[in-house]
N, C-alpha and C positions, 0 to 999 in steps of 0.2 A: 504494500500499500504506500502510495507516495506520501511524503512528508510536507509536500508543498501543495497549495491550491491558490486559485485565482478568484477574485471577487471584485464587484464594483460597489463603492459605498461612499456615503457622505459622512464627514466627521462631525459628531454632535458635541463632544467635549474632550479636552485633553488636560493632563496634568503632569508636572515634572515627575521624573522617575530616575533615581540615581543621580550621577553628576552631569549626564549630558543627554539622557534619553527622554522621550515623552511616552505616556500611556494614553492611548487614544481610544475612545469609545466611538464605534463606527456602526452606522445602519447599512447593511449590505442588501442588495436585492436577493442574493442567493442563499445567505444563511442567517439572516436577521441581524440581530446585535451581536457584535463581537468586540472584544477588548484585546488591543494589540500593542506591542512595543514598537515605537519608531526610534530604532537606535541612533544615537548621535543627533537627533533632530534639533536640539538646542544649541549645536555648535553653530558658529556663524557662517560657515560655507557649506554646511550640510545640504544635500539634495532633498532630503526629506523635511526640512525646516518649514518651508512654505506649504508643502503638500500635506503636512500635518496639521494645518491651521484649521480654524473653525469654519465650517460649512464649505469646505473644498471637497469636490467630487473627484474620486481617484479610481483608475483601473489598478487593483493592487495584485501583488504576488506575495503570498504570506507562507511562513514555514511554521509548522506545528511545533509547540513547545510543551514541557511538562505541565506548566500552570498557565503560561501566556504564550500566544502566538507572536511571531515577530514579522514585521513588514520587511521584505527583502527588496522590492521594487515597487515604484509608485509612479503612475503617469497620470496628470491632471487632465480630466475630461471637461470640468466646469467649475467656476468658482464664482462667489458673489461678493466682490470687493466693496460694492457699494453699500453693504450692510454694515461694515465696520467704520464707514465714514460718517454715519448718521446714528446718533445714539437712540433715537426712538426705534429706528428699523432694527438695530442690533438687539435691543431689549425685547422687541416683539419676536425676532427669530430665535433667541434663547428661550423664550416662553414656549414657542412651538415645539422646540427641541425637547424641552422638559416634558410636555404633554406626550411627545412620541416615546420618551424613555419610560413613561409610566405604563405603557401597554405593549410596547414592541416585544417581540419574542426572540429567542436565542435558537440557533440550530434549526430554523425553519425559514423557508422563503418568505420575504416581506416585500414583494414587488408592488403591490398596491400602495403600501405605507411609504415606500421609498419614493414612488412617483408623486404622491400627494404632497409630501414634504417638499419635494424639490419644486413642485408648481407653486406653492405658497410663498417659499422663499424668493423665487423668481418674481412673483407679483409685488412682494414687498421691496425688493431692490429696484424694481421699475417704477415705483411711485415717484412722479414728478416732485420736484422741490416747490413748496408753496411759499408765497410771499408772507402770508399770515401764519404764524407759528401754531395758533389754535387749530386752524384748518388742517395743517399738516399733521398734528396729534390725532385730530379726528379721523383723517384718512388711514393712518396706521392702526389706529383702534378698530376701524371698520374691517380691514383686511385681517388684523389678528382675530377678531370675533369670528368671521367666517372660517378661518383656518382652524380654529379650535373646534367649531361646531362640525366641520368635515372630518376632522380627526375622532371626535367623539362618535360620529355616525359609523366610521369605518370599524371603530371598536365595538360597535353594537350597543352603545350606552348613551346615545344622544338623547336629550330631554324631549319629553312629548310636549309640543307646542301647538298642534292643530286641534286637539281635543282635551277635555277635561280628564285628568287622571282618575277621578273618582267615578264619574258617571259614563265616561267615554263619549259624551256628546261633543260635536264639533263646537269650535269656539270662533266666532267671527267678529273681528274688531269693530266697534261702532264709533265711527268718526263724527257722527252727528251729535253725540252726547259728550260734552267735555269732561263730564264726571264718571264716564265709563271706565271700569278697572276690571282686571282679572289678577287672581293670585298666582304666585310662582312658589312652588314647594319643592325644595331640593330633595327631601326625603321622600315625597310622593313620586318624583320624577319628572316634574314639569308643572304645566298650568292647571289650575284648580278654579273652577267656576265659584264665585263668591256666593252665589244664591243657592248652589247645590252641593257645597262642600260638606255638609253633615250627613252622615249616614247612620242607619240603625240596623242591628242585627238581633236575631232571636237567640236567647240563651237558655239552656236547660234549666228546669226548676232547681232551686237551691236545695242541697241536702239538708235533712233535719237530723237533730241530735237526740237520741232517745235518752231515757233516765240512765240506762246501763252504759252509756258512752259509746254505743255502736251507732254509726253513721248510716242512715237509710235515705233513700231518695223518694219523693213524692211521686206517685203514679198517676195522679188525677190529671186528665187533659186540660182541665180548667186552670190550672195552677202554673201556667207559663207566664213568663214575663220578658219584656224587651229591655234591652240596655243600649243606650246611645253612646256610641264610640266617639271620642274626642276628634275633632277634625285635624287633619295633617297641619303642622306648623307652617305657616307662610313666611318665607324669607322676605318677600317683597311684594308690591302690587304693580302691575304694568298697565300703562294707558295704551290707547289704541295704536299709536305709532310705535311704541316698544314692542308690542306684541306682534305687530305686522313685520318689523325688523327680524325678530326671532324666526317667525314663520318662513321668511324668505331666505335665510342664511343657508338652507340645505341646497338651494340653487347653485348652479355653475358659477354664475356671476353675482356680484353684490346686489342688494336690493335696489330696486327703482325708487325714486322719490314718491312721497305720499301724493295721491291723485289731487288733493286740495291745497296742499302747501308743502314747501321744500324743508320738511322737518328732519328727513334723513341725514341732513348735513349738520344737525345741530350737535355739538361736542357732547353735551350731556346725555343725549340718547345712547351714543356708542360708549361713553363711559359706564353707564348703567349696564348696558347689554353685556359688556366685557365682564364686568364684575359679578353678573348673574352666572356667566358661564365658568367664570373661575371658581366661585363657590361650589358650583355643581360639579366641576372636575376634581377639585380637591376632595370633595366628599366621596365621589365614586371611585377615585383611585387611591384614596387613603394617604394622600402625599401632598404637601404644600408645594406651591409653585414660587420658588424664590425670586425668579425674574420680574414677578408682579410687582415687588417693592419699587423697582425703578419705573415701572409703567405707572404706578401711582404718583411718583415724583414728577413724571412728565405731564400727567394730567393736570396737576396743580391743586391748590386748595379750593379754587372756585367751584369744583365739581364736587 
């Protein structure tokens, strides 16, 4: 059996190893997540230096090791230099990488995940520079939110936003009513109708205690009772625009503007949508997203 193998992968993170090496975590199409040593990558003239950088896509030749594989050759196929030149784009890219690391598998092909991550990194890099910093932040948050939603969908855990999680009735945003709202529950798995979120269940009759200390159960059909279950905890409430944004994130492109007013470009909408998806992702993956701290700093205290 050969001790070398080839793979195409994108670098998700790296850390120093020893005096001059790097330990790189790579998402590959053929073998999923792998951790490999890039020998001498921290030396000034190393050929692996730039090729072991963040979000660089390489055609790799690797040698199997006892505990860690080693990169023996790397040819760069694609890179995203624009991400490192813009703090917002870089933070969003690292955010997406963290979500990928939450559910990517090892020793299994991850072609769809590999292609999806590359597509959203490409979209982030190609975002034009905006004259208004708030508009630029809004654009980054919009693309980040859609990227997270797509990754959640690929993992099979995307939030339910087209129907109520309790009743399964479809939910249509009402733009004619400025006070219209729908709940969002991370625990329930998505949107919850505010008018139908309480449910009742039938419970068996309570057992009775006899004088001898023996527990017996009532057999009379008339002694049944109902118990109202507490409604799921709502994390937030969404207005018509915010729900419409969430409902359209599953599409291939970003949501179109609202039919009656251009609210999808409002920064506060995208800030709220991103934070909803962040809380949802952290709950379902059981892991915090550290890059979100920088996203919050970029959004500013006004939101």
